[in-house]
N, CA, C and O atoms as a CHARMM CRD file, in Angstrom:
* protein
*
  296
    1    1 MET  N     71.13500  76.30400   5.85700 PROA 1      0.00000
    2    1 MET  CA    70.37000  75.73200   7.02900 PROA 1      0.00000
    3    1 MET  C     70.63700  74.15500   7.00800 PROA 1      0.00000
    4    1 MET  O     70.80000  73.52500   8.05300 PROA 1      0.00000
    5    2 THR  N     70.66700  73.59100   5.79900 PROA 2      0.00000
    6    2 THR  CA    70.75000  72.09400   5.77100 PROA 2      0.00000
    7    2 THR  C     72.15900  71.55700   6.12000 PROA 2      0.00000
    8    2 THR  O     72.31100  70.44100   6.61700 PROA 2      0.00000
    9    3 PHE  N     73.12300  72.34500   5.85800 PROA 3      0.00000
   10    3 PHE  CA    74.53200  72.04400   6.18300 PROA 3      0.00000
   11    3 PHE  C     74.90700  71.98100   7.55600 PROA 3      0.00000
   12    3 PHE  O     75.60200  71.06500   7.99500 PROA 3      0.00000
   13    4 PRO  N     74.47200  72.92600   8.25700 PROA 4      0.00000
   14    4 PRO  CA    74.76300  72.76100   9.84100 PROA 4      0.00000
   15    4 PRO  C     73.84600  71.73600  10.51500 PROA 4      0.00000
   16    4 PRO  O     74.22900  71.13900  11.52100 PROA 4      0.00000
   17    5 LEU  N     72.58100  71.51400   9.94800 PROA 5      0.00000
   18    5 LEU  CA    71.69300  70.47900  10.58500 PROA 5      0.00000
   19    5 LEU  C     72.23000  69.04700  10.19400 PROA 5      0.00000
   20    5 LEU  O     72.02100  68.10100  10.95400 PROA 5      0.00000
   21    6 LEU  N     72.83300  68.90400   9.16000 PROA 6      0.00000
   22    6 LEU  CA    73.37000  67.73700   8.82400 PROA 6      0.00000
   23    6 LEU  C     74.51700  67.31000   9.61100 PROA 6      0.00000
   24    6 LEU  O     74.56100  66.16700  10.06700 PROA 6      0.00000
   25    7 PHE  N     75.44000  68.14900   9.79600 PROA 7      0.00000
   26    7 PHE  CA    76.69000  67.97400  10.57500 PROA 7      0.00000
   27    7 PHE  C     76.28400  67.89700  12.07800 PROA 7      0.00000
   28    7 PHE  O     76.71600  66.95200  12.73900 PROA 7      0.00000
   29    8 CYS  N     75.59300  68.70300  12.57900 PROA 8      0.00000
   30    8 CYS  CA    75.28800  68.80800  13.94400 PROA 8      0.00000
   31    8 CYS  C     74.57000  67.39100  14.41400 PROA 8      0.00000
   32    8 CYS  O     74.93300  66.66400  15.33900 PROA 8      0.00000
   33    9 SER  N     73.52900  67.21500  13.58200 PROA 9      0.00000
   34    9 SER  CA    72.80200  65.82900  13.84800 PROA 9      0.00000
   35    9 SER  C     73.71000  64.50900  13.64400 PROA 9      0.00000
   36    9 SER  O     73.40600  63.42600  14.14600 PROA 9      0.00000
   37   10 PHE  N     74.61400  64.67500  13.02100 PROA 10     0.00000
   38   10 PHE  CA    75.61400  63.54300  12.72600 PROA 10     0.00000
   39   10 PHE  C     76.43200  63.37300  13.87100 PROA 10     0.00000
   40   10 PHE  O     76.54900  62.27600  14.41800 PROA 10     0.00000
   41   11 PHE  N     77.09600  64.56400  14.32600 PROA 11     0.00000
   42   11 PHE  CA    77.93900  64.32800  15.42000 PROA 11     0.00000
   43   11 PHE  C     77.40500  64.25500  16.75400 PROA 11     0.00000
   44   11 PHE  O     78.04200  63.76900  17.68800 PROA 11     0.00000
   45   12 ILE  N     76.17900  64.75800  16.86400 PROA 12     0.00000
   46   12 ILE  CA    75.31100  64.40900  18.05400 PROA 12     0.00000
   47   12 ILE  C     75.15400  62.99100  18.25200 PROA 12     0.00000
   48   12 ILE  O     75.46700  62.38200  19.27500 PROA 12     0.00000
   49   13 LEU  N     74.54200  62.40700  16.99100 PROA 13     0.00000
   50   13 LEU  CA    74.33500  60.78300  16.93400 PROA 13     0.00000
   51   13 LEU  C     75.54900  60.02000  17.16900 PROA 13     0.00000
   52   13 LEU  O     75.44300  58.93100  17.73300 PROA 13     0.00000
   53   14 LEU  N     76.79000  60.48800  16.77700 PROA 14     0.00000
   54   14 LEU  CA    78.07500  59.77200  17.09700 PROA 14     0.00000
   55   14 LEU  C     78.42700  59.99100  18.56900 PROA 14     0.00000
   56   14 LEU  O     78.89300  59.05400  19.21700 PROA 14     0.00000
   57   15 LEU  N     78.22700  61.17400  19.11700 PROA 15     0.00000
   58   15 LEU  CA    78.40000  61.29200  20.71300 PROA 15     0.00000
   59   15 LEU  C     77.56000  60.23800  21.48900 PROA 15     0.00000
   60   15 LEU  O     78.03600  59.64100  22.45400 PROA 15     0.00000
   61   16 MET  N     76.38600  60.04400  21.06900 PROA 16     0.00000
   62   16 MET  CA    75.46000  59.32600  21.64600 PROA 16     0.00000
   63   16 MET  C     75.83600  57.76500  21.49300 PROA 16     0.00000
   64   16 MET  O     75.22000  56.92600  22.15100 PROA 16     0.00000
   65   17 GLY  N     76.76300  57.43900  20.69200 PROA 17     0.00000
   66   17 GLY  CA    77.16100  56.01700  20.55100 PROA 17     0.00000
   67   17 GLY  C     76.57800  55.25500  19.48600 PROA 17     0.00000
   68   17 GLY  O     76.75500  54.03700  19.47300 PROA 17     0.00000
   69   18 VAL  N     75.89800  55.82300  18.58100 PROA 18     0.00000
   70   18 VAL  CA    75.12200  55.23700  17.45400 PROA 18     0.00000
   71   18 VAL  C     76.31200  54.98200  16.44600 PROA 18     0.00000
   72   18 VAL  O     77.27400  55.71700  16.22000 PROA 18     0.00000
   73   19 PRO  N     75.99500  53.72400  15.88400 PROA 19     0.00000
   74   19 PRO  CA    77.09100  53.44600  14.76400 PROA 19     0.00000
   75   19 PRO  C     77.13700  54.46100  13.55400 PROA 19     0.00000
   76   19 PRO  O     76.15700  55.15900  13.29100 PROA 19     0.00000
   77   20 ILE  N     78.20400  54.51400  12.89100 PROA 20     0.00000
   78   20 ILE  CA    78.36100  55.41000  12.05700 PROA 20     0.00000
   79   20 ILE  C     77.45600  55.45400  10.69400 PROA 20     0.00000
   80   20 ILE  O     77.06900  56.43100  10.05200 PROA 20     0.00000
   81   21 ALA  N     77.24400  53.97700  10.46500 PROA 21     0.00000
   82   21 ALA  CA    76.19100  53.82000   9.20100 PROA 21     0.00000
   83   21 ALA  C     74.75400  54.35400   9.71000 PROA 21     0.00000
   84   21 ALA  O     74.06000  55.04900   8.96800 PROA 21     0.00000
   85   22 VAL  N     74.38600  54.03500  10.87500 PROA 22     0.00000
   86   22 VAL  CA    72.91100  54.46300  11.37400 PROA 22     0.00000
   87   22 VAL  C     72.94100  55.81300  11.46400 PROA 22     0.00000
   88   22 VAL  O     71.93400  56.40000  11.06600 PROA 22     0.00000
   89   23 ALA  N     74.00700  56.57200  11.96600 PROA 23     0.00000
   90   23 ALA  CA    74.08900  57.94500  12.12200 PROA 23     0.00000
   91   23 ALA  C     74.10600  58.70800  10.77700 PROA 23     0.00000
   92   23 ALA  O     73.65500  59.85100  10.70400 PROA 23     0.00000
   93   24 LEU  N     74.56700  58.14400   9.84900 PROA 24     0.00000
   94   24 LEU  CA    74.58100  58.68800   8.38700 PROA 24     0.00000
   95   24 LEU  C     73.13900  58.73600   7.93600 PROA 24     0.00000
   96   24 LEU  O     72.52300  59.74000   7.57900 PROA 24     0.00000
   97   25 ILE  N     72.70600  57.51000   8.00600 PROA 25     0.00000
   98   25 ILE  CA    71.25500  57.30200   7.58000 PROA 25     0.00000
   99   25 ILE  C     70.24300  58.36100   8.18300 PROA 25     0.00000
  100   25 ILE  O     69.53600  59.10300   7.50100 PROA 25     0.00000
  101   26 LEU  N     70.28300  58.31500   9.58100 PROA 26     0.00000
  102   26 LEU  CA    69.35300  59.07400  10.45100 PROA 26     0.00000
  103   26 LEU  C     69.47600  60.62000  10.09000 PROA 26     0.00000
  104   26 LEU  O     68.49500  61.32000   9.83600 PROA 26     0.00000
  105   27 SER  N     70.76000  61.06100  10.09600 PROA 27     0.00000
  106   27 SER  CA    70.94500  62.54000   9.86800 PROA 27     0.00000
  107   27 SER  C     70.69000  62.97600   8.38800 PROA 27     0.00000
  108   27 SER  O     70.30800  64.10700   8.08600 PROA 27     0.00000
  109   28 SER  N     70.91700  62.06400   7.57400 PROA 28     0.00000
  110   28 SER  CA    70.29700  62.40500   6.18200 PROA 28     0.00000
  111   28 SER  C     68.90600  62.36900   6.17900 PROA 28     0.00000
  112   28 SER  O     68.31400  63.31000   5.65000 PROA 28     0.00000
  113   29 ALA  N     68.22500  61.37700   6.71500 PROA 29     0.00000
  114   29 ALA  CA    66.79400  61.36900   6.64900 PROA 29     0.00000
  115   29 ALA  C     66.17900  62.61100   7.40400 PROA 29     0.00000
  116   29 ALA  O     65.12200  63.09000   6.99500 PROA 29     0.00000
  117   30 LEU  N     66.79200  63.10700   8.44000 PROA 30     0.00000
  118   30 LEU  CA    66.23800  64.28200   9.19500 PROA 30     0.00000
  119   30 LEU  C     66.54400  65.45800   8.17500 PROA 30     0.00000
  120   30 LEU  O     65.60400  66.24400   8.06300 PROA 30     0.00000
  121   31 VAL  N     67.54300  65.71100   7.49000 PROA 31     0.00000
  122   31 VAL  CA    67.62100  66.63900   6.47500 PROA 31     0.00000
  123   31 VAL  C     66.82700  66.81700   5.41500 PROA 31     0.00000
  124   31 VAL  O     66.41500  67.91600   5.04300 PROA 31     0.00000
  125   32 ILE  N     66.53700  65.56100   4.79800 PROA 32     0.00000
  126   32 ILE  CA    65.63800  65.29300   3.65500 PROA 32     0.00000
  127   32 ILE  C     64.27900  65.66600   4.22300 PROA 32     0.00000
  128   32 ILE  O     63.56100  66.33400   3.47900 PROA 32     0.00000
  129   33 SER  N     63.81900  65.34600   5.40600 PROA 33     0.00000
  130   33 SER  CA    62.58200  65.58200   5.88500 PROA 33     0.00000
  131   33 SER  C     62.09700  67.15000   6.05000 PROA 33     0.00000
  132   33 SER  O     60.92800  67.53100   5.98200 PROA 33     0.00000
  133   34 PHE  N     63.08100  67.84700   6.24700 PROA 34     0.00000
  134   34 PHE  CA    62.86600  69.26000   6.27800 PROA 34     0.00000
  135   34 PHE  C     63.10400  70.03200   4.95100 PROA 34     0.00000
  136   34 PHE  O     62.82400  71.22800   4.85900 PROA 34     0.00000
  137   35 LEU  N     63.62700  69.31300   3.92700 PROA 35     0.00000
  138   35 LEU  CA    63.45900  70.16700   2.77900 PROA 35     0.00000
  139   35 LEU  C     62.05400  70.02600   1.84600 PROA 35     0.00000
  140   35 LEU  O     61.70100  69.00500   1.25500 PROA 35     0.00000
  141   36 PRO  N     61.44100  71.15200   1.86800 PROA 36     0.00000
  142   36 PRO  CA    60.08500  71.17100   1.30800 PROA 36     0.00000
  143   36 PRO  C     59.94300  70.97200  -0.09200 PROA 36     0.00000
  144   36 PRO  O     58.82400  70.74000  -0.54800 PROA 36     0.00000
  145   37 HSD  N     60.98900  71.03600  -0.86600 PROA 37     0.00000
  146   37 HSD  CA    60.70600  70.86600  -2.30500 PROA 37     0.00000
  147   37 HSD  C     61.05000  69.30300  -2.79500 PROA 37     0.00000
  148   37 HSD  O     60.83900  68.99600  -3.96900 PROA 37     0.00000
  149   38 LEU  N     61.50100  68.48900  -2.00200 PROA 38     0.00000
  150   38 LEU  CA    61.64600  67.13800  -2.39200 PROA 38     0.00000
  151   38 LEU  C     60.60800  66.17200  -1.94000 PROA 38     0.00000
  152   38 LEU  O     60.15200  66.17200  -0.79700 PROA 38     0.00000
  153   39 ASN  N     60.29200  65.44100  -2.77500 PROA 39     0.00000
  154   39 ASN  CA    59.11500  64.41800  -2.79100 PROA 39     0.00000
  155   39 ASN  C     59.59300  63.08400  -2.11800 PROA 39     0.00000
  156   39 ASN  O     60.72000  62.71300  -2.44600 PROA 39     0.00000
  157   40 TYR  N     58.94700  62.36200  -1.28600 PROA 40     0.00000
  158   40 TYR  CA    59.43800  61.11400  -0.89000 PROA 40     0.00000
  159   40 TYR  C     59.55900  60.14200  -2.01600 PROA 40     0.00000
  160   40 TYR  O     60.48300  59.33200  -2.09900 PROA 40     0.00000
  161   41 GLU  N     58.57800  60.25500  -2.88700 PROA 41     0.00000
  162   41 GLU  CA    58.43800  59.16600  -3.98300 PROA 41     0.00000
  163   41 GLU  C     59.77500  59.28700  -4.86400 PROA 41     0.00000
  164   41 GLU  O     60.34400  58.33500  -5.40000 PROA 41     0.00000
  165   42 PHE  N     60.15800  60.58600  -4.91400 PROA 42     0.00000
  166   42 PHE  CA    61.49700  60.86200  -5.70300 PROA 42     0.00000
  167   42 PHE  C     62.74100  60.19900  -5.10100 PROA 42     0.00000
  168   42 PHE  O     63.57400  59.60100  -5.78200 PROA 42     0.00000
  169   43 ILE  N     62.80300  60.34900  -3.79200 PROA 43     0.00000
  170   43 ILE  CA    63.98400  59.72900  -2.94500 PROA 43     0.00000
  171   43 ILE  C     64.07500  58.32300  -3.03200 PROA 43     0.00000
  172   43 ILE  O     65.14700  57.74600  -3.21400 PROA 43     0.00000
  173   44 VAL  N     62.81300  57.66100  -2.88800 PROA 44     0.00000
  174   44 VAL  CA    62.73000  56.13400  -2.91300 PROA 44     0.00000
  175   44 VAL  C     63.07000  55.76100  -4.51400 PROA 44     0.00000
  176   44 VAL  O     63.96500  54.94000  -4.71400 PROA 44     0.00000
  177   45 GLN  N     62.46500  56.27200  -5.49600 PROA 45     0.00000
  178   45 GLN  CA    62.92600  55.98900  -6.68800 PROA 45     0.00000
  179   45 GLN  C     64.44800  56.14500  -6.89100 PROA 45     0.00000
  180   45 GLN  O     65.04000  55.25500  -7.50200 PROA 45     0.00000
  181   46 GLY  N     65.06300  57.12100  -6.46000 PROA 46     0.00000
  182   46 GLY  CA    66.54800  57.31100  -6.65200 PROA 46     0.00000
  183   46 GLY  C     67.28800  56.22400  -5.93300 PROA 46     0.00000
  184   46 GLY  O     68.33300  55.80500  -6.43100 PROA 46     0.00000
  185   47 PHE  N     66.80200  55.68900  -4.70900 PROA 47     0.00000
  186   47 PHE  CA    67.43800  54.58500  -4.05900 PROA 47     0.00000
  187   47 PHE  C     67.19600  53.35000  -4.93600 PROA 47     0.00000
  188   47 PHE  O     68.21300  52.68300  -5.12600 PROA 47     0.00000
  189   48 VAL  N     66.06600  52.89500  -5.51500 PROA 48     0.00000
  190   48 VAL  CA    65.81000  51.84000  -6.05600 PROA 48     0.00000
  191   48 VAL  C     66.53900  51.73000  -7.45200 PROA 48     0.00000
  192   48 VAL  O     67.06300  50.69900  -7.87300 PROA 48     0.00000
  193   49 SER  N     66.49400  52.95500  -8.11500 PROA 49     0.00000
  194   49 SER  CA    67.31500  53.04000  -9.44100 PROA 49     0.00000
  195   49 SER  C     68.80000  52.82000  -9.25400 PROA 49     0.00000
  196   49 SER  O     69.48400  52.29600 -10.13300 PROA 49     0.00000
  197   50 SER  N     69.26300  53.21000  -8.15100 PROA 50     0.00000
  198   50 SER  CA    70.80200  53.18300  -7.99200 PROA 50     0.00000
  199   50 SER  C     71.11000  51.53400  -7.64600 PROA 50     0.00000
  200   50 SER  O     72.17600  50.98200  -7.91800 PROA 50     0.00000
  201   51 LEU  N     70.13400  50.98100  -7.09500 PROA 51     0.00000
  202   51 LEU  CA    70.65400  49.45200  -6.78800 PROA 51     0.00000
  203   51 LEU  C     70.32200  48.48800  -7.93600 PROA 51     0.00000
  204   51 LEU  O     70.39300  47.26600  -7.81200 PROA 51     0.00000
  205   52 ASP  N     69.89000  49.22700  -9.25900 PROA 52     0.00000
  206   52 ASP  CA    69.62100  48.33900 -10.39700 PROA 52     0.00000
  207   52 ASP  C     70.83900  48.40600 -11.24500 PROA 52     0.00000
  208   52 ASP  O     70.78600  48.93200 -12.35700 PROA 52     0.00000
  209   53 SER  N     71.97600  47.87400 -10.75000 PROA 53     0.00000
  210   53 SER  CA    73.18900  47.82900 -11.41300 PROA 53     0.00000
  211   53 SER  C     73.58200  46.51900 -11.52800 PROA 53     0.00000
  212   53 SER  O     73.39400  45.67000 -10.65600 PROA 53     0.00000
  213   54 PHE  N     74.17600  46.31800 -12.68300 PROA 54     0.00000
  214   54 PHE  CA    74.69600  44.79600 -12.82900 PROA 54     0.00000
  215   54 PHE  C     76.03500  44.70000 -12.03600 PROA 54     0.00000
  216   54 PHE  O     76.23700  43.68700 -11.36700 PROA 54     0.00000
  217   55 PRO  N     76.89700  45.63200 -12.07200 PROA 55     0.00000
  218   55 PRO  CA    78.21000  45.26900 -11.25900 PROA 55     0.00000
  219   55 PRO  C     77.73600  45.08000  -9.73500 PROA 55     0.00000
  220   55 PRO  O     78.37500  44.25200  -9.08500 PROA 55     0.00000
  221   56 LEU  N     76.88900  45.62600  -9.22000 PROA 56     0.00000
  222   56 LEU  CA    76.43900  45.63100  -7.83500 PROA 56     0.00000
  223   56 LEU  C     75.98700  44.25500  -7.67300 PROA 56     0.00000
  224   56 LEU  O     76.44600  43.50700  -6.81000 PROA 56     0.00000
  225   57 LEU  N     75.00300  43.89900  -8.58300 PROA 57     0.00000
  226   57 LEU  CA    74.47800  42.52700  -8.45700 PROA 57     0.00000
  227   57 LEU  C     75.28500  41.43200  -8.75900 PROA 57     0.00000
  228   57 LEU  O     74.98400  40.33200  -8.29300 PROA 57     0.00000
  229   58 ALA  N     76.40700  41.58800  -9.57200 PROA 58     0.00000
  230   58 ALA  CA    77.54700  40.61700  -9.68000 PROA 58     0.00000
  231   58 ALA  C     78.30900  40.48500  -8.28300 PROA 58     0.00000
  232   58 ALA  O     78.60600  39.37000  -7.85300 PROA 58     0.00000
  233   59 VAL  N     78.55400  41.42400  -7.72400 PROA 59     0.00000
  234   59 VAL  CA    79.34100  41.39900  -6.42300 PROA 59     0.00000
  235   59 VAL  C     78.64600  40.62300  -5.44300 PROA 59     0.00000
  236   59 VAL  O     79.21600  39.73600  -4.80900 PROA 59     0.00000
  237   60 LEU  N     77.25300  40.96200  -5.26500 PROA 60     0.00000
  238   60 LEU  CA    76.45700  40.27200  -4.26300 PROA 60     0.00000
  239   60 LEU  C     76.41700  38.81000  -4.53600 PROA 60     0.00000
  240   60 LEU  O     76.52700  37.93000  -3.68300 PROA 60     0.00000
  241   61 LEU  N     76.24600  38.64000  -5.83000 PROA 61     0.00000
  242   61 LEU  CA    76.03500  36.96400  -6.26400 PROA 61     0.00000
  243   61 LEU  C     77.35500  36.35300  -6.06700 PROA 61     0.00000
  244   61 LEU  O     77.44100  35.20200  -5.64000 PROA 61     0.00000
  245   62 PHE  N     78.48400  37.12400  -6.38200 PROA 62     0.00000
  246   62 PHE  CA    79.88100  36.31600  -6.08300 PROA 62     0.00000
  247   62 PHE  C     79.99700  36.12500  -4.72400 PROA 62     0.00000
  248   62 PHE  O     80.58200  35.09600  -4.39000 PROA 62     0.00000
  249   63 THR  N     79.57200  36.88300  -3.81700 PROA 63     0.00000
  250   63 THR  CA    79.90000  36.67300  -2.42200 PROA 63     0.00000
  251   63 THR  C     78.77200  35.71000  -1.94500 PROA 63     0.00000
  252   63 THR  O     79.19300  34.95300  -1.07000 PROA 63     0.00000
  253   64 LEU  N     77.55800  35.53000  -2.23900 PROA 64     0.00000
  254   64 LEU  CA    76.73600  34.45700  -2.14600 PROA 64     0.00000
  255   64 LEU  C     77.12500  33.12400  -2.52900 PROA 64     0.00000
  256   64 LEU  O     76.91700  32.14000  -1.81900 PROA 64     0.00000
  257   65 THR  N     77.78000  33.08900  -3.83000 PROA 65     0.00000
  258   65 THR  CA    78.23700  31.88100  -4.26800 PROA 65     0.00000
  259   65 THR  C     79.54900  31.37600  -3.54200 PROA 65     0.00000
  260   65 THR  O     79.74900  30.16900  -3.40600 PROA 65     0.00000
  261   66 GLY  N     80.36500  32.24700  -3.11700 PROA 66     0.00000
  262   66 GLY  CA    81.46400  31.90300  -2.17300 PROA 66     0.00000
  263   66 GLY  C     80.93200  31.37700  -0.79800 PROA 66     0.00000
  264   66 GLY  O     81.50400  30.40900  -0.29800 PROA 66     0.00000
  265   67 ASN  N     80.02400  31.87300  -0.25100 PROA 67     0.00000
  266   67 ASN  CA    79.37900  31.52900   0.84800 PROA 67     0.00000
  267   67 ASN  C     78.86000  29.98000   0.82800 PROA 67     0.00000
  268   67 ASN  O     79.13000  29.14200   1.68800 PROA 67     0.00000
  269   68 LEU  N     78.11600  29.79200  -0.25300 PROA 68     0.00000
  270   68 LEU  CA    77.44000  28.48500  -0.48900 PROA 68     0.00000
  271   68 LEU  C     78.52200  27.58900  -0.70400 PROA 68     0.00000
  272   68 LEU  O     78.46200  26.51300  -0.11100 PROA 68     0.00000
  273   69 MET  N     79.74300  27.87700  -1.61600 PROA 69     0.00000
  274   69 MET  CA    80.65700  26.89800  -1.49600 PROA 69     0.00000
  275   69 MET  C     81.45600  26.45000  -0.20200 PROA 69     0.00000
  276   69 MET  O     81.84000  25.31000   0.05800 PROA 69     0.00000
  277   70 ILE  N     81.61200  27.54700   0.51300 PROA 70     0.00000
  278   70 ILE  CA    82.10200  27.37400   1.86500 PROA 70     0.00000
  279   70 ILE  C     81.16300  26.34100   2.81800 PROA 70     0.00000
  280   70 ILE  O     81.63200  25.42400   3.49100 PROA 70     0.00000
  281   71 TYR  N     79.95900  26.64000   2.73900 PROA 71     0.00000
  282   71 TYR  CA    78.78100  26.01800   3.43300 PROA 71     0.00000
  283   71 TYR  C     78.70800  24.47800   2.89400 PROA 71     0.00000
  284   71 TYR  O     78.55600  23.54000   3.67600 PROA 71     0.00000
  285   72 LEU  N     78.80500  24.34400   1.77600 PROA 72     0.00000
  286   72 LEU  CA    78.65300  23.07000   1.15900 PROA 72     0.00000
  287   72 LEU  C     79.87000  22.17700   1.19500 PROA 72     0.00000
  288   72 LEU  O     79.75000  20.95400   1.11400 PROA 72     0.00000
  289   73 GLY  N     81.08900  22.80000   1.32100 PROA 73     0.00000
  290   73 GLY  CA    82.25200  22.13800   1.51600 PROA 73     0.00000
  291   73 GLY  C     82.93500  21.73300   0.09900 PROA 73     0.00000
  292   73 GLY  O     83.55200  20.68600  -0.09500 PROA 73     0.00000
  293   74 VAL  N     82.71300  22.73600  -0.83200 PROA 74     0.00000
  294   74 VAL  CA    83.28900  22.39000  -2.18100 PROA 74     0.00000
  295   74 VAL  C     84.67500  22.79000  -2.26100 PROA 74     0.00000
  296   74 VAL  O     85.31700  22.58900  -3.29200 PROA 74     0.00000
């Protein structure tokens, strides 16, 4: 049930002209909302714990430093 719902909602959103990233988020949220055994706190905890990564933070700060250097004219 989840597999057809995921892909059908994704392709319907794409046909409506929604950007791909937003279509992925909305179709995934739709499927997650229909799964009775998943808890919303568990999903949010998974999102937050996946962002607690040193390499991801290093890439973000490297990009921020590069933009600051361009803006300040270094």
